[in-house]
C-alpha positions, 0 to 999 in steps of 0.5 A: 500499500505504501508503494502505491501511495508513493507512486501516487505522490510522485505522479502528482508531483510530476503534474504539478511541475509540468503545469508549472513549466507550461504556465512559465512558457505561456507567461514568457511568451506573453511578457515583453519585459525581461524582468517579467520573463525572469519572474515567470522562471523564478515562479516556475522554480519555486512551484517545482521546488514546493512540489518536490517538497510535498512529494517528499513529505508525503513519502516520509508520512507514508513510511511512518504510517506503514512503520507504525502499523507494522511495529505495533499491529494498529489497524484503525486504532481499535482493539484487536482480538488475536487467536488464543483468546488474548486481547491486543489493545492499541493504546499504551499499557495494553495487554497482549 
């Protein structure tokens, strides 16, 4: 599940970067002032940087969620019953 979420985050970032590049091209074509053209490029670079930052943030979040679920057995924050009649709770001080 983590891999699928990571792929989705990468795809979303790719779309955002493509959109930023296309917007920059449009702004550079309509701008007559070199300063406006430079501002369009800087704006594109900022959007690309933000898309990459969000992608990495989502990947870290996905890894933390997956890691937490694997190590604690937490599924949705509810008590879980395991074979053998033992009860596993998800809170601190829970029983196995």
